[in-house]
N, C-alpha and C positions, 0 to 999 in steps of 0.2 A: 386411483393412481394419479400422481401429480402430472400436470401438463408441463411442457417444456418451458413455457413462460413462467409458471409458478415456481419451477426449480430455479430459473434464472433470477427471479425476484428474490427467492430465498437465499440464493448465493450472494446477492448484493446486501441483503440484510445481515447475513453472517459476516461478510467482509467489513461492513461498517462497525459491527459489534466488536470484532476482533481487533480492528484498527484502534479502537478505543480501549483495548486491553480488558474487555469485559468477558467473563464466562456467562453462560446462560443463567447460572445462579447469581452471578454478579449483577446482571440486569434486574433480577427479581429483588435483590437486596437494595440496589441503588434506587429503584423505583418504589421502594417500601411496599412491595407486594402488588403494585398496580399492574406490572407485567410479569406474569407467571412464567417460569423457565420452560415449562412444558408447552405452553402456548407459543412462545417465541420460537422454541425449537421446532414446533410443527409448521410455523410459517417459513422458517429457514429451510426445512426439508421439502416444502411445497405440498405437504400433506393436508394443510388447512388453508382455506381461502382467507385472505385478509381484506377487509373492507377499505374503501378509500378513506373513510374517517379514521379507522385504526392505523392505517398507513401514515396519515398526516400526524397522528398522535405519536407514533413511533419516531417519525422524523423530528418532531419537537423534542422528544426525549433524548435522541442522539445528537440534537443540535445541528442537524444538517438539512439542506433543502430536500423536499420530497423527491425532486428529480434525481438526487444522488442515490435514492433507494430503487429507482426504476432501472430495469436492465436496458442495455442499448437496444435500439431498434434493429440493428444488423442481425441476421440470422446467426445463431450460435454455431461456432466452429467454422464460420465462413472465412474469417480473417486469420491469418497466421499470427500467433501470439508474438508480442514484441520480444526482442532478445533480452536475456537477463543482463543486467548491468552489474558486473562483478569487479570490485576494486581489488587489485593485487596489493595486499598490505605489505608484503616483503619488498616489493619494488617501491612502494610509497616511502619506505624508510630511507631510501637513497636519494630522494628528491630533496633539494635544498629546503631547509625548514622555513625560510621566509616565504616560500611559495606554497609549500605543502601543509603548513601549519593549520589553516582552517579546515582542510580536508581531513587531516589526521585527527583533529579534535572532534569533528563531526562523526568520523568513523568510530572513534573511541566511545562516543555517546551512544551510537547505535549498538555497538558491541555490549555495552553495559546494560542497555535496555533489554536486549535479547539474551543476555548471559552467554554470548557467543565469543569465546576467546581462543579460537583455533589459531589465530594469528597469521594465517596465510592469505585468506581471501574473505571478502565480505560482499554479499549481494545487497544492492540498494535499489530503490524504486525510482521511476522517472520523476516523481515528485521530489525525491531527495536530490536528484540532479538539478532540478529547477531551483530548489532552495540554495544549493551550493553555488549555482550560477549567480544568484543574487548576492551571496556573500562575496564572491570573487568579482562582482561588478562586470559580468560578461553574459552573453547570451548562452543558453544551454548548448547550442552548436559550437560556439567558441570554446567553452569549457570542455566539452567532449573532445574536441581536437587537441586541446592542451593536455588532457589526461591521457589520451592515446599517445601523444608525443613523449610524455614522461614514461610510458610503458605501464602505467597504472591501470589502464582500461583497455579492453580488447577492441580492435577496430570494428568488430561487429556491432558495437554500441551505436555506431552512426545510424543504424536502422531503427533504433529506438526513438529517434527524433522525428521520424516520418509521420 
């Protein structure tokens, strides 16, 4: 049976893999068989212990620091999850194009990558908000307030910045 830490580590491994758009078989193909899908899957489920050496090799393969693969030291479930950042795409259409242009293009790119064309709302990550803040030359807090003022972002999003 997998320990809580092994499951948390596996969750981080899975998150990094999926962020890179790889399936388990995609990992095997990209690594030219060095990383077997069944082995990576067992690491991700926490069913198989991963050595420090193999973890470092996986980090190199995914091109991320080893620390990104390690779960947080805070107990699982102890913290409330951050609120979802949901862009209201319908309200975005009424914001003046000279202000909303970068956000509209960014949202369209995310929609295309996800194949998500419902046209009403789009969830984004905190990292997306930070990226948008750089594009807008504002802090994430300033951009969040601006998006809330436009009615594009729910006021609950302020909690995501804490």
